[in-house]
C-alpha positions as CSV (number, residue, x, y, z in Angstrom):
1,M,-3.1,-9.9,14.6
2,I,-4.6,-8.5,11.4
3,R,-2.7,-8.6,8.2
4,H,-3.6,-5.9,5.6
5,I,-2.5,-6.6,2.0
6,C,-3.3,-4.0,-0.5
7,M,-2.2,-4.3,-4.1
8,F,-2.2,-1.7,-6.8
9,K,-1.9,-1.7,-10.6
10,L,-0.6,1.7,-11.6
11,K,-1.4,3.7,-14.8
12,N,0.9,3.0,-17.7
13,E,2.1,6.6,-18.2
14,N,5.4,7.1,-16.4
15,K,4.9,3.8,-14.6
16,D,8.5,3.4,-13.4
17,A,8.4,6.9,-11.9
18,S,5.1,6.3,-10.3
19,V,6.2,3.0,-8.7
20,K,9.3,4.8,-7.3
21,E,7.3,7.7,-6.0
22,F,4.7,5.3,-4.5
23,C,7.4,3.5,-2.6
24,E,9.0,6.8,-1.4
25,R,5.7,8.2,-0.2
26,A,4.7,4.9,1.5
27,E,7.7,5.5,3.8
28,S,5.5,8.2,5.6
29,L,3.2,5.4,6.8
30,K,6.1,3.8,8.8
31,T,5.6,6.6,11.4
32,L,2.1,5.4,12.3
33,P,2.1,3.8,15.8
34,Q,-0.5,1.2,14.9
35,L,1.8,-0.6,12.4
36,K,3.5,-3.7,13.8
37,R,5.0,-4.8,10.5
38,Y,5.6,-2.7,7.4
39,E,6.5,-4.0,4.0
40,V,6.2,-2.4,0.6
41,V,7.0,-4.7,-2.4
42,T,7.2,-4.2,-6.1
43,N,6.4,-6.7,-8.8
44,D,9.4,-8.3,-10.5
45,K,9.7,-7.0,-14.0
46,R,10.3,-10.5,-15.4
47,T,6.8,-11.6,-14.5
48,P,3.5,-11.1,-16.4
49,D,2.2,-7.5,-17.1
50,S,-1.1,-8.7,-15.7
51,N,0.4,-8.7,-12.2
52,Y,-0.1,-5.8,-9.8
53,D,2.7,-3.4,-9.6
54,V,3.1,-2.6,-5.9
55,S,1.7,-4.0,-2.6
56,L,1.5,-2.9,1.0
57,I,1.7,-5.7,3.5
58,F,1.1,-4.4,7.0
59,D,0.3,-6.1,10.3
60,F,-1.8,-4.6,13.1
61,D,-2.6,-5.8,16.6
62,S,-6.4,-5.4,16.0
63,V,-9.1,-4.3,13.6
64,D,-9.4,-1.2,15.8
65,D,-5.7,-0.4,15.0
66,L,-6.3,-1.0,11.3
67,N,-9.3,1.3,11.4
68,A,-7.2,4.0,13.2
69,Y,-4.6,3.6,10.5
70,Q,-7.2,3.9,7.7
71,T,-8.5,7.2,9.1
72,S,-5.2,8.8,10.1
73,P,-4.2,12.0,8.3
74,T,-1.0,10.4,7.1
75,H,-2.8,7.6,5.4
76,I,-5.4,9.9,4.0
77,E,-2.7,12.1,2.4
78,F,-1.0,9.0,1.0
79,G,-4.3,7.8,-0.4
80,K,-4.8,11.1,-2.2
81,F,-1.5,10.5,-4.1
82,V,-2.4,6.9,-4.8
83,A,-5.7,8.0,-6.3
84,T,-3.8,10.0,-9.0
85,V,-1.6,7.0,-10.1
86,K,-3.7,3.9,-9.6
87,E,-5.6,2.0,-12.2
88,E,-6.8,-0.9,-10.0
89,R,-6.7,-1.8,-6.3
90,A,-7.3,-5.1,-4.5
91,C,-7.3,-5.5,-0.8
92,I,-7.7,-8.2,1.9
93,D,-7.6,-8.0,5.7
94,Y,-7.4,-11.2,7.7
95,E,-6.7,-12.4,11.2
96,F,-3.8,-14.7,11.8
């Protein structure tokens, strides 16, 4: 199994609305057959501002499935939205 963790710090303007829309739009990714586990989490507001705002935590059976996810039209469309609201991105993919 491959775990894909991708974290985003969103731009400060309208951050609460952006976080909400990010999570709503991420729901479209649930439809992708490659996903074995889907979790979208938001940072607790009581924690430091230096933390990332949202994270995608997805599991795939293989790197090939991860790559298929990355190039799917649904992911590409989601990525276009993310590009408009993200300030920073950090990602790790690992086998477990």
